[in-house]
Biopython code that builds the backbone (N, CA, C, O; Angstrom):
import numpy as np
from Bio.PDB.StructureBuilder import StructureBuilder

atoms = [
    (1, "MET", "N", (-12.823, -27.518, -24.706)),
    (1, "MET", "CA", (-11.647, -26.468, -24.780)),
    (1, "MET", "C", (-12.542, -25.222, -24.658)),
    (1, "MET", "O", (-13.762, -25.314, -24.797)),
    (2, "ARG", "N", (-11.930, -24.071, -24.399)),
    (2, "ARG", "CA", (-12.866, -22.654, -24.537)),
    (2, "ARG", "C", (-12.258, -22.349, -25.933)),
    (2, "ARG", "O", (-11.209, -22.659, -26.498)),
    (3, "HIS", "N", (-13.522, -21.498, -26.304)),
    (3, "HIS", "CA", (-12.435, -21.069, -28.135)),
    (3, "HIS", "C", (-13.715, -20.213, -28.461)),
    (3, "HIS", "O", (-14.807, -20.721, -28.714)),
    (4, "GLY", "N", (-13.456, -18.813, -28.428)),
    (4, "GLY", "CA", (-14.394, -17.471, -29.342)),
    (4, "GLY", "C", (-14.835, -16.773, -27.740)),
    (4, "GLY", "O", (-14.227, -16.677, -26.673)),
    (5, "LYS", "N", (-15.814, -16.481, -28.076)),
    (5, "LYS", "CA", (-16.302, -15.412, -26.952)),
    (5, "LYS", "C", (-16.970, -16.104, -25.799)),
    (5, "LYS", "O", (-17.936, -16.805, -26.101)),
    (6, "GLY", "N", (-16.717, -16.053, -24.846)),
    (6, "GLY", "CA", (-17.741, -16.199, -23.567)),
    (6, "GLY", "C", (-17.581, -15.952, -22.056)),
    (6, "GLY", "O", (-16.745, -15.078, -21.827)),
    (7, "GLU", "N", (-17.939, -16.284, -21.376)),
    (7, "GLU", "CA", (-17.648, -15.765, -19.817)),
    (7, "GLU", "C", (-17.235, -16.933, -18.677)),
    (7, "GLU", "O", (-17.682, -18.066, -18.852)),
    (8, "MET", "N", (-16.529, -16.706, -17.710)),
    (8, "MET", "CA", (-16.131, -17.676, -17.006)),
    (8, "MET", "C", (-15.368, -16.747, -15.863)),
    (8, "MET", "O", (-14.424, -15.957, -15.859)),
    (9, "ALA", "N", (-16.642, -17.475, -14.548)),
    (9, "ALA", "CA", (-16.381, -16.964, -13.164)),
    (9, "ALA", "C", (-15.629, -18.311, -12.224)),
    (9, "ALA", "O", (-15.843, -19.523, -12.201)),
    (10, "TRP", "N", (-14.647, -17.394, -11.485)),
    (10, "TRP", "CA", (-13.936, -18.086, -10.338)),
    (10, "TRP", "C", (-14.400, -17.475, -9.032)),
    (10, "TRP", "O", (-14.617, -16.286, -8.801)),
    (11, "SER", "N", (-14.522, -18.635, -8.134)),
    (11, "SER", "CA", (-15.080, -18.008, -7.108)),
    (11, "SER", "C", (-14.221, -17.559, -6.210)),
    (11, "SER", "O", (-14.633, -17.417, -5.059)),
    (12, "ILE", "N", (-12.888, -17.248, -6.519)),
    (12, "ILE", "CA", (-12.098, -16.334, -5.611)),
    (12, "ILE", "C", (-11.123, -15.448, -6.205)),
    (12, "ILE", "O", (-10.226, -14.863, -5.598)),
    (13, "ILE", "N", (-11.432, -15.385, -7.749)),
    (13, "ILE", "CA", (-10.923, -14.368, -8.644)),
    (13, "ILE", "C", (-11.735, -13.199, -9.109)),
    (13, "ILE", "O", (-11.372, -12.043, -8.890)),
    (14, "GLY", "N", (-12.896, -13.518, -9.790)),
    (14, "GLY", "CA", (-13.438, -12.833, -10.443)),
    (14, "GLY", "C", (-14.705, -13.415, -11.220)),
    (14, "GLY", "O", (-15.487, -14.305, -10.885)),
    (15, "THR", "N", (-14.655, -12.629, -12.359)),
    (15, "THR", "CA", (-15.320, -12.687, -13.819)),
    (15, "THR", "C", (-14.797, -12.294, -15.065)),
    (15, "THR", "O", (-14.477, -11.113, -15.197)),
    (16, "TYR", "N", (-14.634, -13.185, -16.127)),
    (16, "TYR", "CA", (-13.601, -13.146, -17.063)),
    (16, "TYR", "C", (-15.307, -12.811, -18.589)),
    (16, "TYR", "O", (-16.255, -13.568, -18.798)),
    (17, "ILE", "N", (-15.060, -11.736, -19.130)),
    (17, "ILE", "CA", (-16.022, -11.854, -20.339)),
    (17, "ILE", "C", (-15.233, -10.951, -21.536)),
    (17, "ILE", "O", (-14.921, -9.771, -21.697)),
    (18, "GLY", "N", (-15.041, -12.819, -22.622)),
    (18, "GLY", "CA", (-14.230, -11.505, -23.181)),
    (18, "GLY", "C", (-13.720, -13.301, -24.550)),
    (18, "GLY", "O", (-14.266, -14.375, -24.807)),
    (19, "TYR", "N", (-12.354, -12.537, -25.013)),
    (19, "TYR", "CA", (-12.512, -14.252, -26.125)),
    (19, "TYR", "C", (-11.353, -14.959, -25.645)),
    (19, "TYR", "O", (-10.438, -14.361, -25.079)),
    (20, "TRP", "N", (-11.345, -16.218, -25.845)),
    (20, "TRP", "CA", (-10.691, -17.434, -25.480)),
    (20, "TRP", "C", (-9.931, -17.534, -26.786)),
    (20, "TRP", "O", (-10.181, -16.918, -27.822)),
    (21, "ARG", "N", (-8.863, -18.500, -26.549)),
    (21, "ARG", "CA", (-8.431, -19.013, -28.010)),
    (21, "ARG", "C", (-7.690, -19.912, -27.424)),
    (21, "ARG", "O", (-6.815, -19.606, -26.615)),
    (22, "CYS", "N", (-8.025, -21.420, -27.856)),
    (22, "CYS", "CA", (-7.585, -22.750, -27.382)),
    (22, "CYS", "C", (-7.234, -22.480, -26.210)),
    (22, "CYS", "O", (-6.021, -22.371, -26.028)),
    (23, "ASP", "N", (-7.908, -22.336, -25.355)),
    (23, "ASP", "CA", (-8.570, -22.892, -24.081)),
    (23, "ASP", "C", (-7.603, -22.066, -22.846)),
    (23, "ASP", "O", (-7.230, -22.430, -21.731)),
    (24, "ARG", "N", (-7.390, -20.706, -23.679)),
    (24, "ARG", "CA", (-6.597, -19.538, -23.207)),
    (24, "ARG", "C", (-7.011, -18.441, -23.464)),
    (24, "ARG", "O", (-7.677, -18.327, -24.493)),
    (25, "ARG", "N", (-6.744, -17.163, -22.562)),
    (25, "ARG", "CA", (-6.821, -15.518, -22.984)),
    (25, "ARG", "C", (-5.527, -15.057, -23.850)),
    (25, "ARG", "O", (-5.151, -13.893, -23.709)),
    (26, "HIS", "N", (-4.797, -15.950, -24.778)),
    (26, "HIS", "CA", (-4.085, -15.278, -25.518)),
    (26, "HIS", "C", (-3.985, -14.818, -27.090)),
    (26, "HIS", "O", (-3.930, -15.638, -28.007)),
    (27, "ASN", "N", (-3.967, -13.403, -27.278)),
    (27, "ASN", "CA", (-3.751, -12.805, -28.211)),
    (27, "ASN", "C", (-5.418, -12.129, -28.110)),
    (27, "ASN", "O", (-5.879, -11.486, -29.054)),
    (28, "VAL", "N", (-5.903, -12.286, -27.326)),
    (28, "VAL", "CA", (-7.267, -11.336, -27.632)),
    (28, "VAL", "C", (-7.453, -10.497, -26.181)),
    (28, "VAL", "O", (-6.665, -10.469, -25.236)),
    (29, "ARG", "N", (-8.676, -9.864, -26.310)),
    (29, "ARG", "CA", (-9.607, -8.572, -25.815)),
    (29, "ARG", "C", (-10.541, -9.220, -24.476)),
    (29, "ARG", "O", (-10.937, -10.385, -24.498)),
    (30, "GLY", "N", (-10.732, -8.584, -23.695)),
    (30, "GLY", "CA", (-11.539, -9.276, -22.613)),
    (30, "GLY", "C", (-11.462, -8.179, -21.382)),
    (30, "GLY", "O", (-10.480, -7.449, -21.242)),
    (31, "LYS", "N", (-12.392, -8.149, -20.670)),
    (31, "LYS", "CA", (-12.868, -7.894, -19.577)),
    (31, "LYS", "C", (-12.950, -8.580, -17.984)),
    (31, "LYS", "O", (-13.583, -9.602, -17.717)),
    (32, "MET", "N", (-12.243, -7.853, -17.112)),
    (32, "MET", "CA", (-11.727, -9.019, -15.890)),
    (32, "MET", "C", (-12.417, -8.307, -14.804)),
    (32, "MET", "O", (-11.929, -7.240, -14.431)),
    (33, "THR", "N", (-13.368, -8.703, -14.308)),
    (33, "THR", "CA", (-14.108, -7.924, -12.928)),
    (33, "THR", "C", (-13.393, -8.900, -11.697)),
    (33, "THR", "O", (-13.727, -10.084, -11.654)),
    (34, "PHE", "N", (-12.626, -8.487, -10.927)),
    (34, "PHE", "CA", (-12.063, -8.834, -9.846)),
    (34, "PHE", "C", (-12.825, -9.055, -8.260)),
    (34, "PHE", "O", (-13.714, -8.256, -7.966)),
    (35, "LYS", "N", (-12.616, -9.670, -7.702)),
    (35, "LYS", "CA", (-13.646, -10.055, -6.437)),
    (35, "LYS", "C", (-13.557, -8.553, -5.678)),
    (35, "LYS", "O", (-14.486, -7.934, -5.159)),
    (36, "ASP", "N", (-12.116, -8.160, -5.783)),
    (36, "ASP", "CA", (-12.027, -6.950, -5.209)),
    (36, "ASP", "C", (-13.155, -5.278, -5.818)),
    (36, "ASP", "O", (-13.598, -4.248, -5.310)),
    (37, "GLY", "N", (-13.147, -5.857, -6.943)),
    (37, "GLY", "CA", (-14.484, -4.755, -7.510)),
    (37, "GLY", "C", (-13.269, -4.008, -8.230)),
    (37, "GLY", "O", (-13.594, -2.839, -8.435)),
    (38, "GLU", "N", (-12.071, -4.270, -8.652)),
    (38, "GLU", "CA", (-11.127, -3.830, -9.825)),
    (38, "GLU", "C", (-11.127, -4.137, -11.336)),
    (38, "GLU", "O", (-10.507, -5.127, -11.726)),
    (39, "VAL", "N", (-11.784, -3.347, -12.209)),
    (39, "VAL", "CA", (-11.578, -3.784, -13.395)),
    (39, "VAL", "C", (-11.034, -3.678, -14.679)),
    (39, "VAL", "O", (-11.209, -2.617, -15.277)),
    (40, "TYR", "N", (-10.443, -4.530, -15.185)),
    (40, "TYR", "CA", (-9.386, -4.281, -16.325)),
    (40, "TYR", "C", (-10.197, -4.843, -17.633)),
    (40, "TYR", "O", (-10.910, -5.846, -17.649)),
    (41, "GLU", "N", (-9.895, -3.878, -18.829)),
    (41, "GLU", "CA", (-10.774, -4.255, -19.436)),
    (41, "GLU", "C", (-9.600, -4.058, -20.939)),
    (41, "GLU", "O", (-9.259, -2.888, -21.112)),
    (42, "GLY", "N", (-9.113, -4.908, -21.782)),
    (42, "GLY", "CA", (-7.915, -4.807, -22.392)),
    (42, "GLY", "C", (-7.538, -6.289, -23.001)),
    (42, "GLY", "O", (-8.143, -7.351, -22.857)),
    (43, "ASN", "N", (-6.216, -5.970, -23.803)),
    (43, "ASN", "CA", (-5.686, -7.123, -24.225)),
    (43, "ASN", "C", (-4.861, -8.425, -22.988)),
    (43, "ASN", "O", (-4.349, -8.325, -21.872)),
    (44, "TRP", "N", (-5.047, -9.279, -23.708)),
    (44, "TRP", "CA", (-4.238, -10.547, -22.894)),
    (44, "TRP", "C", (-3.069, -11.421, -23.353)),
    (44, "TRP", "O", (-2.992, -11.599, -24.569)),
    (45, "VAL", "N", (-2.319, -11.887, -22.719)),
    (45, "VAL", "CA", (-0.863, -12.826, -23.817)),
    (45, "VAL", "C", (-0.917, -13.505, -22.795)),
    (45, "VAL", "O", (-0.676, -13.023, -21.688)),
    (46, "ASP", "N", (-1.317, -15.028, -23.029)),
    (46, "ASP", "CA", (-0.539, -15.920, -22.018)),
    (46, "ASP", "C", (-1.076, -15.938, -20.664)),
    (46, "ASP", "O", (-0.467, -16.296, -19.655)),
    (47, "ASP", "N", (-2.711, -15.363, -20.767)),
    (47, "ASP", "CA", (-3.716, -15.221, -19.532)),
    (47, "ASP", "C", (-3.094, -14.208, -18.965)),
    (47, "ASP", "O", (-3.157, -14.138, -17.737)),
    (48, "THR", "N", (-2.397, -13.250, -19.661)),
    (48, "THR", "CA", (-1.942, -12.558, -18.068)),
    (48, "THR", "C", (-2.562, -10.863, -19.075)),
    (48, "THR", "O", (-2.921, -10.794, -20.251)),
    (49, "MET", "N", (-2.488, -9.937, -18.218)),
    (49, "MET", "CA", (-2.793, -8.581, -18.779)),
    (49, "MET", "C", (-1.151, -8.119, -19.492)),
    (49, "MET", "O", (-0.058, -8.027, -18.932)),
    (50, "ASN", "N", (-1.586, -7.872, -21.070)),
    (50, "ASN", "CA", (-0.622, -7.439, -21.522)),
    (50, "ASN", "C", (-0.817, -6.543, -22.679)),
    (50, "ASN", "O", (-1.887, -6.709, -23.264)),
    (51, "GLY", "N", (-0.119, -5.732, -23.095)),
    (51, "GLY", "CA", (-0.385, -4.986, -24.238)),
    (51, "GLY", "C", (-1.680, -3.736, -23.705)),
    (51, "GLY", "O", (-1.864, -3.909, -22.500)),
    (52, "ALA", "N", (-2.370, -2.854, -24.119)),
    (52, "ALA", "CA", (-3.405, -1.654, -24.354)),
    (52, "ALA", "C", (-4.070, -2.469, -23.461)),
    (52, "ALA", "O", (-4.196, -3.692, -23.407)),
    (53, "GLY", "N", (-4.585, -1.308, -22.574)),
    (53, "GLY", "CA", (-5.558, -1.571, -21.675)),
    (53, "GLY", "C", (-6.293, -0.568, -20.738)),
    (53, "GLY", "O", (-6.169, 0.609, -21.078)),
    (54, "SER", "N", (-6.909, -0.769, -19.810)),
    (54, "SER", "CA", (-7.398, 0.389, -18.912)),
    (54, "SER", "C", (-7.532, -0.474, -17.114)),
    (54, "SER", "O", (-7.376, -1.691, -17.012)),
    (55, "MET", "N", (-7.704, 0.042, -16.404)),
    (55, "MET", "CA", (-7.773, -0.949, -14.692)),
    (55, "MET", "C", (-8.185, 0.045, -14.146)),
    (55, "MET", "O", (-7.411, 0.988, -13.981)),
    (56, "THR", "N", (-9.855, 0.136, -13.602)),
    (56, "THR", "CA", (-10.458, 0.907, -12.731)),
    (56, "THR", "C", (-9.999, 0.348, -11.172)),
    (56, "THR", "O", (-9.963, -0.870, -10.993)),
    (57, "TYR", "N", (-9.696, 1.155, -10.205)),
    (57, "TYR", "CA", (-9.190, 0.873, -9.300)),
    (57, "TYR", "C", (-10.441, 1.115, -8.080)),
    (57, "TYR", "O", (-10.787, 2.234, -7.699)),
    (58, "ALA", "N", (-10.839, 0.223, -7.731)),
    (58, "ALA", "CA", (-11.836, -0.242, -6.550)),
    (58, "ALA", "C", (-11.661, 1.283, -5.790)),
    (58, "ALA", "O", (-12.229, 2.364, -5.944)),
    (59, "THR", "N", (-10.514, 0.768, -4.840)),
    (59, "THR", "CA", (-10.429, 1.385, -3.900)),
    (59, "THR", "C", (-10.055, 3.211, -3.848)),
    (59, "THR", "O", (-9.953, 3.878, -2.818)),
    (60, "THR", "N", (-9.920, 3.658, -5.120)),
    (60, "THR", "CA", (-9.573, 5.304, -5.424)),
    (60, "THR", "C", (-10.612, 5.533, -6.541)),
    (60, "THR", "O", (-11.004, 6.670, -6.806)),
    (61, "GLY", "N", (-11.091, 4.342, -7.250)),
    (61, "GLY", "CA", (-11.785, 5.337, -8.134)),
    (61, "GLY", "C", (-10.980, 5.497, -9.244)),
    (61, "GLY", "O", (-11.738, 5.520, -10.214)),
    (62, "ASN", "N", (-9.740, 5.628, -9.631)),
    (62, "ASN", "CA", (-8.603, 5.939, -10.208)),
    (62, "ASN", "C", (-8.936, 4.975, -11.538)),
    (62, "ASN", "O", (-9.450, 3.869, -11.373)),
    (63, "THR", "N", (-8.645, 5.422, -12.699)),
    (63, "THR", "CA", (-8.580, 4.708, -14.165)),
    (63, "THR", "C", (-7.420, 4.892, -14.606)),
    (63, "THR", "O", (-7.236, 6.100, -14.753)),
    (64, "PHE", "N", (-6.215, 4.067, -14.998)),
    (64, "PHE", "CA", (-5.015, 3.843, -15.879)),
    (64, "PHE", "C", (-5.635, 3.450, -16.808)),
    (64, "PHE", "O", (-6.648, 2.750, -16.831)),
    (65, "ARG", "N", (-4.569, 4.246, -18.275)),
    (65, "ARG", "CA", (-5.057, 3.713, -19.481)),
    (65, "ARG", "C", (-3.463, 4.066, -19.886)),
    (65, "ARG", "O", (-2.599, 4.905, -19.634)),
    (66, "GLY", "N", (-3.656, 2.921, -20.641)),
    (66, "GLY", "CA", (-2.060, 2.823, -20.761)),
    (66, "GLY", "C", (-1.366, 1.430, -21.674)),
    (66, "GLY", "O", (-2.173, 1.219, -22.579)),
    (67, "THR", "N", (-0.527, 0.702, -21.750)),
    (67, "THR", "CA", (0.199, -0.460, -21.022)),
    (67, "THR", "C", (0.341, -1.351, -20.416)),
    (67, "THR", "O", (1.298, -1.059, -19.699)),
    (68, "PHE", "N", (0.088, -2.150, -20.221)),
    (68, "PHE", "CA", (0.252, -3.379, -19.317)),
    (68, "PHE", "C", (1.356, -4.420, -20.037)),
    (68, "PHE", "O", (1.471, -4.917, -21.157)),
    (69, "ILE", "N", (2.208, -4.482, -18.599)),
    (69, "ILE", "CA", (3.533, -5.781, -18.910)),
    (69, "ILE", "C", (3.381, -6.815, -17.995)),
    (69, "ILE", "O", (3.461, -6.541, -16.798)),
    (70, "ASP", "N", (3.168, -8.001, -18.366)),
    (70, "ASP", "CA", (3.129, -9.338, -17.348)),
    (70, "ASP", "C", (2.071, -8.369, -16.114)),
    (70, "ASP", "O", (2.237, -8.047, -14.938)),
    (71, "GLY", "N", (1.228, -8.205, -16.889)),
    (71, "GLY", "CA", (0.336, -8.110, -15.516)),
    (71, "GLY", "C", (0.110, -6.309, -14.705)),
    (71, "GLY", "O", (-0.836, -5.731, -14.170)),
    (72, "ALA", "N", (1.339, -6.006, -14.969)),
    (72, "ALA", "CA", (1.170, -4.760, -14.180)),
    (72, "ALA", "C", (1.188, -2.948, -14.871)),
    (72, "ALA", "O", (2.144, -2.651, -15.588)),
    (73, "PRO", "N", (0.572, -2.338, -14.708)),
    (73, "PRO", "CA", (0.956, -1.046, -15.340)),
    (73, "PRO", "C", (2.150, -0.497, -15.575)),
    (73, "PRO", "O", (3.063, -0.606, -14.757)),
    (74, "ALA", "N", (2.292, 0.210, -16.811)),
    (74, "ALA", "CA", (3.744, 0.768, -17.510)),
    (74, "ALA", "C", (3.885, 1.769, -16.512)),
    (74, "ALA", "O", (2.921, 2.274, -15.937)),
    (75, "LYS", "N", (4.965, 2.036, -16.317)),
    (75, "LYS", "CA", (5.377, 3.085, -15.761)),
    (75, "LYS", "C", (4.958, 4.592, -16.272)),
    (75, "LYS", "O", (5.392, 5.565, -15.655)),
    (76, "TYR", "N", (4.153, 4.748, -17.346)),
    (76, "TYR", "CA", (3.580, 5.890, -18.104)),
    (76, "TYR", "C", (2.269, 5.338, -18.454)),
    (76, "TYR", "O", (1.925, 4.161, -18.559)),
    (77, "GLY", "N", (1.470, 6.647, -18.646)),
    (77, "GLY", "CA", (0.099, 6.512, -19.217)),
    (77, "GLY", "C", (-0.308, 7.408, -18.591)),
    (77, "GLY", "O", (0.352, 8.244, -17.973)),
    (78, "VAL", "N", (-1.951, 7.277, -18.738)),
    (78, "VAL", "CA", (-3.305, 8.423, -18.476)),
    (78, "VAL", "C", (-3.712, 8.159, -17.038)),
    (78, "VAL", "O", (-4.668, 7.386, -16.971)),
    (79, "LEU", "N", (-3.507, 8.349, -16.516)),
    (79, "LEU", "CA", (-4.566, 8.292, -15.023)),
    (79, "LEU", "C", (-5.506, 9.575, -14.983)),
    (79, "LEU", "O", (-5.181, 10.738, -15.219)),
    (80, "GLU", "N", (-7.210, 8.890, -14.495)),
    (80, "GLU", "CA", (-8.023, 9.048, -14.622)),
    (80, "GLU", "C", (-8.655, 9.796, -13.445)),
    (80, "GLU", "O", (-8.977, 8.817, -12.772)),
    (81, "PHE", "N", (-8.966, 10.622, -12.890)),
    (81, "PHE", "CA", (-9.420, 10.571, -11.029)),
    (81, "PHE", "C", (-10.679, 10.647, -11.129)),
    (81, "PHE", "O", (-11.078, 11.056, -12.220)),
    (82, "PRO", "N", (-11.480, 10.384, -10.334)),
    (82, "PRO", "CA", (-13.084, 10.582, -10.191)),
    (82, "PRO", "C", (-13.546, 12.025, -10.232)),
    (82, "PRO", "O", (-14.696, 12.330, -10.548)),
    (83, "ASP", "N", (-12.750, 12.770, -9.951)),
    (83, "ASP", "CA", (-13.638, 14.581, -10.193)),
    (83, "ASP", "C", (-13.191, 14.611, -11.485)),
    (83, "ASP", "O", (-13.443, 15.783, -11.764)),
    (84, "GLU", "N", (-12.697, 14.130, -12.477)),
    (84, "GLU", "CA", (-12.328, 13.975, -13.759)),
    (84, "GLU", "C", (-10.940, 15.039, -14.264)),
    (84, "GLU", "O", (-10.821, 15.642, -15.331)),
    (85, "ARG", "N", (-10.141, 15.007, -13.268)),
    (85, "ARG", "CA", (-8.924, 15.764, -13.701)),
    (85, "ARG", "C", (-8.145, 14.439, -13.871)),
    (85, "ARG", "O", (-8.120, 13.468, -13.114)),
    (86, "VAL", "N", (-7.410, 14.671, -15.252)),
    (86, "VAL", "CA", (-6.491, 13.786, -15.971)),
    (86, "VAL", "C", (-4.904, 14.038, -15.675)),
    (86, "VAL", "O", (-4.420, 15.143, -15.433)),
    (87, "TYR", "N", (-4.176, 12.791, -15.741)),
    (87, "TYR", "CA", (-2.766, 12.935, -16.060)),
    (87, "TYR", "C", (-2.597, 12.210, -16.538)),
    (87, "TYR", "O", (-3.330, 11.221, -16.572)),
    (88, "ASP", "N", (-1.140, 12.402, -17.378)),
    (88, "ASP", "CA", (-0.589, 12.108, -18.798)),
    (88, "ASP", "C", (0.870, 12.189, -18.374)),
    (88, "ASP", "O", (1.494, 13.250, -18.355)),
    (89, "GLY", "N", (1.356, 11.060, -18.051)),
    (89, "GLY", "CA", (3.060, 10.783, -17.697)),
    (89, "GLY", "C", (3.386, 10.120, -16.879)),
    (89, "GLY", "O", (2.678, 9.201, -16.466)),
    (90, "SER", "N", (4.665, 10.425, -16.367)),
    (90, "SER", "CA", (5.568, 9.263, -15.566)),
    (90, "SER", "C", (4.548, 8.694, -14.483)),
    (90, "SER", "O", (3.469, 9.286, -14.448)),
    (91, "LEU", "N", (4.705, 7.742, -13.682)),
    (91, "LEU", "CA", (3.715, 7.376, -12.640)),
    (91, "LEU", "C", (4.753, 6.399, -12.055)),
    (91, "LEU", "O", (5.563, 5.769, -12.735)),
    (92, "MET", "N", (4.628, 6.341, -10.621)),
    (92, "MET", "CA", (5.400, 5.734, -9.601)),
    (92, "MET", "C", (4.110, 5.299, -8.664)),
    (92, "MET", "O", (3.225, 6.096, -8.351)),
    (93, "ASP", "N", (4.137, 4.037, -8.303)),
    (93, "ASP", "CA", (3.210, 3.702, -7.538)),
    (93, "ASP", "C", (1.617, 4.050, -7.694)),
    (93, "ASP", "O", (0.767, 4.324, -6.847)),
    (94, "MET", "N", (1.550, 3.915, -9.278)),
    (94, "MET", "CA", (0.143, 4.710, -9.442)),
    (94, "MET", "C", (0.169, 6.465, -9.158)),
    (94, "MET", "O", (-0.816, 7.202, -9.222)),
    (95, "LEU", "N", (1.013, 6.710, -8.964)),
    (95, "LEU", "CA", (0.773, 8.415, -8.534)),
    (95, "LEU", "C", (1.610, 9.112, -9.815)),
    (95, "LEU", "O", (2.475, 8.563, -10.497)),
    (96, "PRO", "N", (1.100, 10.478, -9.939)),
    (96, "PRO", "CA", (1.817, 11.087, -11.048)),
    (96, "PRO", "C", (3.178, 11.396, -10.282)),
    (96, "PRO", "O", (3.096, 11.539, -9.062)),
    (97, "GLU", "N", (4.518, 11.522, -10.939)),
    (97, "GLU", "CA", (5.774, 12.045, -10.731)),
    (97, "GLU", "C", (6.710, 12.394, -11.943)),
    (97, "GLU", "O", (6.761, 11.745, -12.987)),
    (98, "GLY", "N", (7.278, 13.264, -11.715)),
    (98, "GLY", "CA", (7.588, 14.132, -13.128)),
    (98, "GLY", "C", (6.931, 15.421, -13.085)),
    (98, "GLY", "O", (7.040, 16.201, -14.031)),
]
sb = StructureBuilder()
sb.init_structure("model")
sb.init_model(0)
sb.init_chain("A")
sb.init_seg("    ")
for serial, (resi, resn, name, xyz) in enumerate(atoms, 1):
    if name == "N":
        sb.init_residue(resn, " ", resi, " ")
    sb.init_atom(name, np.array(xyz, "f"), 0.0, 1.0, " ", f" {name:<3s}", serial, name[0])
structure = sb.get_structure()
């Protein structure tokens, strides 16, 4: 049973480095590097990205910082662009809105 800090690699998903509780990522923090190059670092609940965290998207290089709900970014947060621009506000499909 996984418990405490460790690393887990899945051949089709990616690699997780962080904490485990009773064989799950539950009420812990960790970093997941997905096979497509996206990187999530933050809180996990019930093996899902939930709570405060950040996701860097491989296709755009943009980083979302804010709250994740059931594995998806909330519709409000901070979006950082590779050219150092920063947007803080409402988002639609990970693009500034409003």
